[in-house]
MOPAC internal coordinates of N, CA, C and O (Angstrom, degrees):
PM7 1SCF
backbone

  N    0.0000 0     0.00 0     0.00 0    0    0    0
  C    1.4457 1     0.00 0     0.00 0    1    0    0
  C    1.5241 1   107.75 1     0.00 0    2    1    0
  O    1.2310 1   121.14 1   -38.19 1    3    2    1
  N    1.3201 1   115.42 1   141.81 1    3    2    1
  C    1.4576 1   121.22 1   179.22 1    5    3    2
  C    1.5255 1   108.62 1  -130.38 1    6    5    3
  O    1.2310 1   120.62 1   -44.74 1    7    6    5
  N    1.3133 1   116.42 1   135.26 1    7    6    5
  C    1.4606 1   123.25 1   175.44 1    9    7    6
  C    1.5197 1   106.95 1  -124.66 1   10    9    7
  O    1.2310 1   120.65 1   -47.53 1   11   10    9
  N    1.3251 1   116.36 1   132.47 1   11   10    9
  C    1.4626 1   120.72 1   179.29 1   13   11   10
  C    1.5146 1   108.85 1  -121.95 1   14   13   11
  O    1.2310 1   121.57 1   -54.37 1   15   14   13
  N    1.3247 1   114.60 1   125.63 1   15   14   13
  C    1.4633 1   122.06 1   172.67 1   17   15   14
  C    1.5232 1   105.62 1  -140.83 1   18   17   15
  O    1.2310 1   120.63 1   -87.40 1   19   18   17
  N    1.3441 1   116.40 1    92.60 1   19   18   17
  C    1.4690 1   119.86 1  -174.27 1   21   19   18
  C    1.5221 1   112.45 1   -49.09 1   22   21   19
  O    1.2310 1   119.54 1   -44.49 1   23   22   21
  N    1.3121 1   118.49 1   135.51 1   23   22   21
  C    1.4585 1   126.98 1     8.75 1   25   23   22
  C    1.5344 1   113.65 1   -92.94 1   26   25   23
  O    1.2310 1   119.34 1  -160.87 1   27   26   25
  N    1.3273 1   118.87 1    19.13 1   27   26   25
  C    1.4632 1   121.38 1  -175.95 1   29   27   26
  C    1.5206 1   111.79 1  -110.79 1   30   29   27
  O    1.2310 1   121.64 1   -26.77 1   31   30   29
  N    1.3249 1   114.46 1   153.23 1   31   30   29
  C    1.4547 1   120.93 1   172.86 1   33   31   30
  C    1.5189 1   108.68 1  -136.53 1   34   33   31
  O    1.2310 1   121.09 1   -33.50 1   35   34   33
  N    1.3228 1   115.52 1   146.50 1   35   34   33
  C    1.4578 1   122.39 1  -176.20 1   37   35   34
  C    1.5221 1   108.97 1  -120.79 1   38   37   35
  O    1.2310 1   120.89 1   -43.61 1   39   38   37
  N    1.3186 1   115.90 1   136.39 1   39   38   37
  C    1.4613 1   122.30 1   171.86 1   41   39   38
  C    1.5231 1   107.09 1  -117.71 1   42   41   39
  O    1.2310 1   120.62 1   -54.82 1   43   42   41
  N    1.3331 1   116.43 1   125.18 1   43   42   41
  C    1.4585 1   121.34 1   175.68 1   45   43   42
  C    1.5207 1   106.42 1  -119.81 1   46   45   43
  O    1.2310 1   121.20 1   -61.07 1   47   46   45
  N    1.3396 1   115.31 1   118.93 1   47   46   45
  C    1.4541 1   119.42 1  -177.23 1   49   47   46
  C    1.5221 1   109.86 1  -152.51 1   50   49   47
  O    1.2310 1   120.52 1   -16.33 1   51   50   49
  N    1.3407 1   116.62 1   163.67 1   51   50   49
  C    1.4655 1   118.34 1   177.10 1   53   51   50
  C    1.5242 1   109.87 1   -58.22 1   54   53   51
  O    1.2310 1   120.70 1   -35.85 1   55   54   53
  N    1.3213 1   116.26 1   144.15 1   55   54   53
  C    1.4621 1   120.33 1  -177.17 1   57   55   54
  C    1.5246 1   110.97 1   -59.65 1   58   57   55
  O    1.2310 1   120.58 1   138.08 1   59   58   57
  N    1.3394 1   116.50 1   -41.92 1   59   58   57
  C    1.4617 1   121.09 1   177.61 1   61   59   58
  C    1.5254 1   108.53 1  -163.08 1   62   61   59
  O    1.2310 1   120.16 1   -19.69 1   63   62   61
  N    1.3241 1   117.31 1   160.31 1   63   62   61
  C    1.4682 1   118.80 1   178.06 1   65   63   62
  C    1.5326 1   112.70 1   -60.15 1   66   65   63
  O    1.2310 1   120.21 1   150.70 1   67   66   65
  N    1.3113 1   117.20 1   -29.30 1   67   66   65
  C    1.4594 1   121.20 1   179.46 1   69   67   66
  C    1.5177 1   113.58 1   -80.02 1   70   69   67
  O    1.2310 1   120.25 1   169.92 1   71   70   69
  N    1.3446 1   117.12 1   -10.08 1   71   70   69
  C    1.4653 1   121.47 1  -178.86 1   73   71   70
  C    1.5281 1   109.09 1  -132.96 1   74   73   71
  O    1.2310 1   119.62 1  -113.31 1   75   74   73
  N    1.3531 1   118.34 1    66.69 1   75   74   73
  C    1.4592 1   120.04 1  -175.62 1   77   75   74
  C    1.5300 1   114.08 1   -68.84 1   78   77   75
  O    1.2310 1   119.74 1   169.73 1   79   78   77
  N    1.3333 1   118.09 1   -10.27 1   79   78   77
  C    1.4672 1   120.78 1   179.70 1   81   79   78
  C    1.5193 1   112.77 1   -93.87 1   82   81   79
  O    1.2310 1   119.93 1  -177.02 1   83   82   81
  N    1.3308 1   117.73 1     2.98 1   83   82   81
  C    1.4601 1   121.78 1   176.76 1   85   83   82
  C    1.5266 1   108.36 1  -114.46 1   86   85   83
  O    1.2310 1   120.96 1   -46.92 1   87   86   85
  N    1.3305 1   115.77 1   133.08 1   87   86   85
  C    1.4570 1   121.34 1  -176.15 1   89   87   86
  C    1.5133 1   110.22 1  -115.73 1   90   89   87
  O    1.2310 1   120.97 1   -36.95 1   91   90   89
  N    1.3165 1   115.75 1   143.05 1   91   90   89
  C    1.4551 1   122.44 1   179.95 1   93   91   90
  C    1.5210 1   109.18 1  -116.82 1   94   93   91
  O    1.2310 1   121.17 1   -48.38 1   95   94   93
  N    1.3145 1   115.37 1   131.62 1   95   94   93
  C    1.4646 1   123.54 1   177.36 1   97   95   94
  C    1.5248 1   107.16 1  -114.68 1   98   97   95
  O    1.2310 1   120.34 1   -64.16 1   99   98   97
  N    1.3283 1   116.95 1   115.84 1   99   98   97
  C    1.4600 1   121.96 1  -178.31 1  101   99   98
  C    1.5283 1   108.37 1  -120.06 1  102  101   99
  O    1.2310 1   120.82 1   -54.12 1  103  102  101
  N    1.3266 1   116.05 1   125.88 1  103  102  101
  C    1.4636 1   121.62 1   177.12 1  105  103  102
  C    1.5233 1   108.57 1  -112.47 1  106  105  103
  O    1.2310 1   121.44 1   -53.60 1  107  106  105
  N    1.3454 1   114.85 1   126.40 1  107  106  105
  C    1.4658 1   122.11 1   178.42 1  109  107  106
  C    1.5174 1   108.31 1  -126.95 1  110  109  107
  O    1.2310 1   121.33 1   -20.76 1  111  110  109
  N    1.3272 1   115.07 1   159.24 1  111  110  109
  C    1.4594 1   119.12 1   168.34 1  113  111  110
  C    1.5171 1   106.55 1   -80.26 1  114  113  111
  O    1.2310 1   120.50 1   -38.89 1  115  114  113
  N    1.3279 1   116.65 1   141.11 1  115  114  113
  C    1.4584 1   120.11 1   178.87 1  117  115  114
  C    1.5239 1   109.48 1   -57.63 1  118  117  115
  O    1.2310 1   121.11 1   -45.48 1  119  118  117
  N    1.3245 1   115.48 1   134.52 1  119  118  117
  C    1.4617 1   120.98 1   179.62 1  121  119  118
  C    1.5123 1   114.42 1    83.02 1  122  121  119
  O    1.2310 1   119.75 1  -177.97 1  123  122  121
  N    1.3195 1   118.08 1     2.03 1  123  122  121
  C    1.4553 1   121.79 1  -179.09 1  125  123  122
  C    1.5319 1   109.34 1  -124.85 1  126  125  123
  O    1.2310 1   120.93 1   -37.87 1  127  126  125
  N    1.3132 1   115.83 1   142.13 1  127  126  125
  C    1.4662 1   120.53 1   177.17 1  129  127  126
  C    1.5308 1   111.39 1   -88.55 1  130  129  127
  O    1.2310 1   120.25 1   171.44 1  131  130  129
  N    1.3317 1   117.12 1    -8.56 1  131  130  129
  C    1.4627 1   121.18 1  -178.71 1  133  131  130
  C    1.5327 1   110.86 1   -71.62 1  134  133  131
  O    1.2310 1   121.17 1   -48.30 1  135  134  133
  N    1.3271 1   115.37 1   131.70 1  135  134  133
  C    1.4593 1   121.04 1   178.85 1  137  135  134
  C    1.5202 1   109.51 1   -82.07 1  138  137  135
  O    1.2310 1   120.77 1   -52.86 1  139  138  137
  N    1.3330 1   116.13 1   127.14 1  139  138  137
  C    1.4591 1   122.26 1   178.49 1  141  139  138
  C    1.5296 1   109.56 1   -87.78 1  142  141  139
  O    1.2310 1   120.57 1   136.73 1  143  142  141
  N    1.3409 1   116.51 1   -43.27 1  143  142  141
  C    1.4683 1   122.43 1  -178.72 1  145  143  142
  C    1.5264 1   108.35 1  -141.77 1  146  145  143
  O    1.2310 1   120.57 1   -39.03 1  147  146  145
  N    1.3386 1   116.51 1   140.97 1  147  146  145
  C    1.4577 1   121.91 1   176.29 1  149  147  146
  C    1.5193 1   108.71 1  -136.99 1  150  149  147
  O    1.2310 1   120.76 1   -54.57 1  151  150  149
  N    1.3288 1   116.16 1   125.43 1  151  150  149
  C    1.4615 1   122.20 1   174.98 1  153  151  150
  C    1.5163 1   108.53 1  -126.51 1  154  153  151
  O    1.2310 1   120.73 1   -33.09 1  155  154  153
  N    1.3161 1   116.22 1   146.91 1  155  154  153
  C    1.4536 1   122.21 1   171.71 1  157  155  154
  C    1.5244 1   106.77 1  -124.75 1  158  157  155
  O    1.2310 1   120.92 1   -53.05 1  159  158  157
  N    1.3348 1   115.85 1   126.95 1  159  158  157
  C    1.4570 1   120.36 1  -176.06 1  161  159  158
  C    1.5268 1   110.07 1  -133.42 1  162  161  159
  O    1.2310 1   121.30 1   -11.17 1  163  162  161
  N    1.3153 1   115.12 1   168.83 1  163  162  161
  C    1.4627 1   120.85 1   179.86 1  165  163  162
  C    1.5227 1   111.92 1   -88.52 1  166  165  163
  O    1.2310 1   119.97 1   165.02 1  167  166  165
  N    1.3418 1   117.66 1   -14.98 1  167  166  165
  C    1.4678 1   119.87 1  -177.40 1  169  167  166
  C    1.5254 1   110.51 1  -132.23 1  170  169  167
  O    1.2310 1   120.79 1   -37.67 1  171  170  169
  N    1.3066 1   116.10 1   142.33 1  171  170  169
  C    1.4628 1   121.38 1   178.49 1  173  171  170
  C    1.5292 1   110.81 1   -60.90 1  174  173  171
  O    1.2310 1   120.18 1   141.32 1  175  174  173
  N    1.3313 1   117.27 1   -38.68 1  175  174  173
  C    1.4578 1   121.36 1   179.99 1  177  175  174
  C    1.5292 1   111.46 1   -62.60 1  178  177  175
  O    1.2310 1   120.40 1   141.49 1  179  178  177
  N    1.3394 1   116.85 1   -38.51 1  179  178  177
  C    1.4641 1   120.46 1   177.40 1  181  179  178
  C    1.5268 1   110.64 1   -64.93 1  182  181  179
  O    1.2310 1   120.48 1   138.89 1  183  182  181
  N    1.3211 1   116.70 1   -41.11 1  183  182  181
  C    1.4653 1   120.43 1   179.06 1  185  183  182
  C    1.5214 1   110.32 1   -61.39 1  186  185  183
  O    1.2310 1   120.44 1   139.28 1  187  186  185
  N    1.3356 1   116.77 1   -40.72 1  187  186  185
  C    1.4638 1   120.17 1   179.07 1  189  187  186
  C    1.5325 1   110.61 1   -65.60 1  190  189  187
  O    1.2310 1   119.97 1   138.62 1  191  190  189
  N    1.3266 1   117.66 1   -41.38 1  191  190  189
  C    1.4707 1   121.11 1   178.21 1  193  191  190
  C    1.5203 1   111.47 1   -62.58 1  194  193  191
  O    1.2310 1   120.43 1   135.68 1  195  194  193
  N    1.3415 1   116.78 1   -44.32 1  195  194  193
  C    1.4705 1   120.20 1   177.11 1  197  195  194
  C    1.5277 1   109.85 1   -59.66 1  198  197  195
  O    1.2310 1   120.45 1   137.68 1  199  198  197
  N    1.3322 1   116.74 1   -42.32 1  199  198  197
  C    1.4632 1   120.66 1  -179.26 1  201  199  198
  C    1.5237 1   110.90 1   -60.81 1  202  201  199
  O    1.2310 1   120.31 1   132.11 1  203  202  201
  N    1.3260 1   117.02 1   -47.89 1  203  202  201
  C    1.4629 1   120.14 1  -178.70 1  205  203  202
  C    1.5305 1   111.91 1   -64.89 1  206  205  203
  O    1.2310 1   120.32 1   141.22 1  207  206  205
  N    1.3330 1   116.99 1   -38.78 1  207  206  205
  C    1.4663 1   120.12 1   176.89 1  209  207  206
  C    1.5236 1   111.28 1   -64.54 1  210  209  207
  O    1.2310 1   120.35 1   136.81 1  211  210  209
  N    1.3260 1   116.93 1   -43.19 1  211  210  209
  C    1.4634 1   120.19 1   179.99 1  213  211  210
  C    1.5241 1   111.47 1   -67.43 1  214  213  211
  O    1.2310 1   120.08 1   141.09 1  215  214  213
  N    1.3210 1   117.46 1   -38.91 1  215  214  213
  C    1.4682 1   119.20 1   177.42 1  217  215  214
  C    1.5212 1   110.62 1   -61.96 1  218  217  215
  O    1.2310 1   120.24 1   140.84 1  219  218  217
  N    1.3243 1   117.15 1   -39.16 1  219  218  217
  C    1.4639 1   120.40 1   176.98 1  221  219  218
  C    1.5292 1   110.73 1   -65.43 1  222  221  219
  O    1.2310 1   120.44 1   140.37 1  223  222  221
  N    1.3154 1   116.77 1   -39.63 1  223  222  221
  C    1.4655 1   120.62 1   179.40 1  225  223  222
  C    1.5282 1   111.06 1   -67.53 1  226  225  223
  O    1.2310 1   120.25 1   142.74 1  227  226  225
  N    1.3292 1   117.14 1   -37.26 1  227  226  225
  C    1.4635 1   121.37 1  -178.43 1  229  227  226
  C    1.5178 1   112.50 1   -75.28 1  230  229  227
  O    1.2310 1   119.93 1   168.53 1  231  230  229
  N    1.3320 1   117.73 1   -11.47 1  231  230  229
  C    1.4600 1   122.63 1   179.82 1  233  231  230
  C    1.5310 1   108.82 1  -114.47 1  234  233  231
  O    1.2310 1   120.19 1  -105.70 1  235  234  233
  N    1.3420 1   117.24 1    74.30 1  235  234  233
  C    1.4600 1   120.17 1  -174.24 1  237  235  234
  C    1.5249 1   113.93 1   -64.10 1  238  237  235
  O    1.2310 1   119.77 1   161.14 1  239  238  237
  N    1.3287 1   118.05 1   -18.86 1  239  238  237
  C    1.4597 1   120.04 1   179.07 1  241  239  238
  C    1.5177 1   110.69 1   -70.29 1  242  241  239
  O    1.2310 1   120.59 1   160.55 1  243  242  241
  N    1.3332 1   116.48 1   -19.45 1  243  242  241
  C    1.4497 1   120.19 1   177.49 1  245  243  242
  C    1.5085 1   113.73 1    72.18 1  246  245  243
  O    1.2310 1   120.57 1  -154.46 1  247  246  245
  N    1.3144 1   116.52 1    25.54 1  247  246  245
  C    1.4695 1   118.74 1   179.28 1  249  247  246
  C    1.5314 1   109.40 1   -63.23 1  250  249  247
  O    1.2310 1   120.55 1   -29.16 1  251  250  249
  N    1.2877 1   116.55 1   150.84 1  251  250  249
  C    1.4596 1   122.46 1  -175.46 1  253  251  250
  C    1.5195 1   110.51 1  -106.78 1  254  253  251
  O    1.2310 1   120.43 1  -119.07 1  255  254  253
  N    1.3323 1   116.78 1    60.93 1  255  254  253
  C    1.4567 1   120.18 1   177.18 1  257  255  254
  C    1.5125 1   108.73 1   -77.74 1  258  257  255
  O    1.2310 1   119.97 1   -32.30 1  259  258  257
  N    1.3396 1   117.66 1   147.70 1  259  258  257
  C    1.4580 1   119.31 1   177.13 1  261  259  258
  C    1.5286 1   110.16 1   -68.69 1  262  261  259
  O    1.2310 1   120.66 1   -37.22 1  263  262  261
  N    1.3208 1   116.34 1   142.78 1  263  262  261
  C    1.4641 1   121.57 1   178.49 1  265  263  262
  C    1.5055 1   109.84 1   -88.10 1  266  265  263
  O    1.2310 1   120.65 1   -36.79 1  267  266  265
  N    1.3348 1   116.37 1   143.21 1  267  266  265
  C    1.4557 1   121.39 1   174.69 1  269  267  266
  C    1.5161 1   109.60 1   -77.67 1  270  269  267
  O    1.2310 1   120.19 1   -22.62 1  271  270  269
  N    1.3085 1   117.24 1   157.38 1  271  270  269
  C    1.4572 1   121.92 1  -178.30 1  273  271  270
  C    1.5079 1   111.74 1  -107.97 1  274  273  271
  O    1.2310 1   121.77 1    22.09 1  275  274  273
  N    1.3249 1   114.22 1  -157.91 1  275  274  273
  C    1.4656 1   121.05 1  -177.78 1  277  275  274
  C    1.4975 1   111.00 1   -68.62 1  278  277  275
  O    1.2310 1   120.10 1   180.00 1  279  278  277

């Protein structure tokens, strides 16, 4: 799953093929390989919630831009 809210992008994917029940949420700035936020959760839904909360926190102006989907 990918979520884009400029200038940030989120990748939510299984942590590894050997651990399909663990999900990793990685937030980067677009165009940068540096990780801004990293979460590891047991459920994909939790990873998505963490991503949306962090995107809101990283956007203190509170602008209401539409979020990108999968």
